[in-house]
C-alpha positions in Angstrom: 58.0 29.0 -97.3 56.9 32.3 -99.2 54.6 30.2 -101.4 53.1 28.5 -98.3 52.3 31.9 -96.7 50.9 33.1 -100.0 48.5 30.1 -100.3 47.5 30.3 -96.7 46.7 34.1 -97.3 44.8 33.3 -100.5 42.8 30.5 -98.9 41.7 33.0 -96.1 40.7 35.5 -98.7 38.5 32.9 -100.4 36.8 31.6 -97.3 36.1 35.2 -96.2 34.7 36.2 -99.6 32.4 33.0 -99.5 31.4 33.7 -96.0 30.5 37.3 -96.7 28.7 36.5 -100.0 26.5 33.8 -98.4 23.9 36.3 -97.1 23.7 38.1 -100.4 21.4 35.3 -101.8 19.1 35.8 -98.9 19.3 39.5 -99.1 17.5 39.9 -102.5 16.4 43.6 -102.5 13.2 44.9 -103.7 15.0 48.0 -104.9 16.4 47.0 -108.4 18.1 50.3 -109.1 21.3 50.9 -107.4 21.8 53.8 -105.2 25.0 55.5 -104.1 26.8 55.9 -100.7 29.4 58.5 -100.6 31.7 58.3 -97.6 34.6 60.8 -96.4 36.2 59.8 -93.2 39.4 60.8 -91.4 41.4 60.9 -88.3 43.4 63.8 -86.9 46.1 62.8 -84.3 46.4 65.4 -81.8 48.5 63.5 -79.1 50.5 60.3 -78.9 47.4 58.5 -77.6 44.4 60.8 -78.7 42.9 61.5 -82.0 39.7 63.2 -83.5 37.7 61.0 -85.8 35.3 62.5 -88.4 32.8 60.9 -90.9 30.5 62.3 -93.5 28.1 60.2 -95.5 25.8 61.3 -98.3 23.2 58.7 -99.4 21.1 58.6 -102.6 18.4 56.3 -103.5 19.3 56.4 -107.1 22.9 56.9 -108.5 23.8 60.3 -107.2 20.1 61.2 -107.3 17.1 61.3 -105.0 18.5 62.5 -101.6 18.2 60.0 -99.0 20.2 61.4 -96.1 23.4 63.3 -94.8 25.3 62.0 -91.8 28.0 63.5 -89.9 29.9 61.9 -86.9 32.8 63.0 -84.7 34.2 62.5 -81.2 37.5 61.6 -79.4 39.5 58.4 -79.6 41.9 57.0 -77.2 44.5 54.3 -78.2 44.5 51.7 -75.5 47.2 49.7 -77.3 48.7 49.3 -80.8 45.7 47.1 -81.7 42.8 48.6 -79.8 40.9 52.0 -79.6 38.2 53.3 -77.5 36.0 56.2 -79.1 33.1 58.3 -78.0 31.1 61.2 -79.5 28.0 62.3 -81.2 26.5 62.4 -84.7 23.9 64.4 -86.7 21.6 62.8 -89.3 19.3 64.7 -91.8 17.1 62.4 -93.9 14.1 62.3 -96.3 11.4 59.6 -96.1 9.4 59.1 -99.3 6.0 57.9 -98.2 4.4 58.7 -101.6 6.0 60.0 -104.9 5.1 63.5 -104.0 5.0 63.1 -100.1 8.4 63.6 -98.6 9.1 64.0 -94.8 12.3 65.4 -93.6 13.7 64.6 -90.1 16.6 65.2 -88.0 18.3 63.0 -85.5 21.0 63.5 -82.8 23.2 60.4 -81.8 25.5 59.7 -78.9 27.7 56.6 -79.4 30.7 54.7 -77.9 32.9 52.1 -79.7 35.6 49.8 -79.2 37.8 48.7 -82.1 40.3 45.8 -82.1 42.7 45.0 -85.0 44.7 41.9 -85.8 46.9 40.5 -88.6 47.4 37.0 -89.9 50.1 36.7 -92.4 49.1 39.4 -94.9 45.5 39.4 -93.9 44.2 42.3 -91.8 41.1 41.8 -89.7 39.3 44.6 -87.5 36.5 44.1 -85.0 34.3 47.0 -84.1 31.6 47.0 -81.3 29.5 50.2 -81.0 26.5 51.3 -79.0 24.3 54.1 -80.2 21.6 56.2 -78.5 19.5 57.8 -81.2 16.8 60.4 -80.9 14.6 62.6 -83.2 15.0 66.3 -82.7 12.9 69.3 -83.8 9.7 67.4 -83.3 6.8 67.2 -80.8 7.6 63.4 -80.5 11.3 62.9 -79.8 11.5 59.2 -80.2 14.6 57.3 -79.0 16.3 54.1 -79.9 19.3 52.3 -78.5 21.1 49.7 -80.5 24.4 47.8 -80.7 26.4 47.1 -83.7 29.2 44.6 -84.6 31.3 44.8 -87.7 33.9 42.3 -88.8 36.3 43.9 -91.6 38.8 42.0 -93.7 41.6 43.7 -95.9 44.1 41.9 -98.0 46.7 43.5 -100.3 46.4 42.3 -103.9 49.2 44.0 -105.9 51.2 47.0 -105.0 49.1 49.7 -103.5 45.8 47.9 -104.5 43.8 45.9 -101.9 40.6 43.9 -101.5 38.3 44.9 -98.7 35.0 43.3 -97.3 32.9 43.7 -94.1 29.8 42.5 -92.6 28.0 44.5 -90.0 24.9 43.5 -87.8 22.7 45.9 -86.1 20.5 44.8 -83.1 17.9 46.9 -81.2 18.0 46.8 -77.4 14.3 47.4 -77.2 11.4 46.0 -79.1 12.3 43.8 -82.2 15.9 42.7 -81.9 16.9 42.7 -85.7 17.6 46.3 -87.0 19.6 45.7 -90.2 22.6 44.1 -91.7 25.2 45.6 -93.9 27.6 44.0 -96.4 30.4 45.5 -98.5 32.7 43.9 -101.1 35.1 46.0 -103.1 38.7 47.0 -103.9 40.7 50.1 -103.0 44.0 51.7 -103.5 46.5 53.5 -101.2 46.9 56.9 -103.0 49.5 58.2 -100.5 50.8 57.3 -97.2 47.8 59.0 -95.6 45.1 58.7 -98.1 43.1 55.6 -99.4 40.1 55.3 -101.6 37.9 52.2 -102.2 34.8 51.3 -104.2 32.5 48.3 -104.3 29.1 46.8 -103.7 27.1 47.8 -100.6 24.0 46.2 -99.4 21.7 47.1 -96.4 19.2 44.6 -95.5 16.1 45.4 -93.3 13.4 43.0 -92.1 11.1 43.5 -95.2 13.4 45.2 -97.7 16.8 45.9 -98.8 19.0 48.4 -100.7 21.7 47.8 -103.2 24.3 50.6 -103.6 27.7 51.5 -105.0 29.9 52.7 -102.0 32.7 55.1 -102.6 34.9 56.2 -99.8 37.9 58.4 -99.2 39.9 58.0 -96.0 42.7 60.2 -94.8 44.9 60.7 -91.7 46.4 63.8 -90.4 49.1 64.0 -87.8 48.8 67.4 -86.2 51.6 66.5 -83.6 54.1 66.9 -86.4 52.8 70.4 -87.4 53.0 72.0 -84.0 49.2 72.6 -84.2 48.3 70.4 -81.3 49.4 69.8 -77.7 52.8 68.2 -77.4 53.9 67.2 -74.0 57.5 67.6 -75.2 
């Protein structure tokens, strides 16, 4: 019986990897050099059903070189059930655009977002669906352009051995005005649970736009803090 469960889980892993890898052949990037995507994200639980998420990202066009952008996002999350969460908040983005080798344009954006996350488990395979709406606008400029888009991410995680796990996701971005396709993101990598509340993963990350793509190494660190156990947050008891 245990062998049957193992082989079913292995089959699901193989199918998911193949499904995720299919677009890679069509997503040949014109950017031959790998960039870097450094991500720090965490959640602070402040109540039985409420928590505060925070995400910070630093993107480089070359490995830890040639600054691309810095991104910060936070908000408030409400746990609808053990498997689903509703989140809303804001984000800030500072980015450089390289029009010419010596022509760099720096811009700032302010985002509002709302998202719904649903998690499920099949044997030893973990799936997470994330639906997000984003309203983005330029700030500190004479022409504050706005953009509304939706995103859907399917993420898959499977323990491999001990604290080590396999992780992959595909995320599609669609504009609500103008041209529909915005971008697509794929990640395939491995991770390790360092402690009960801290995990790290690393792997290949690809962003595909209409006319070009970007290949990167993505390194992320994820933490969880339970403030209700430290008497630092509101506790109804």
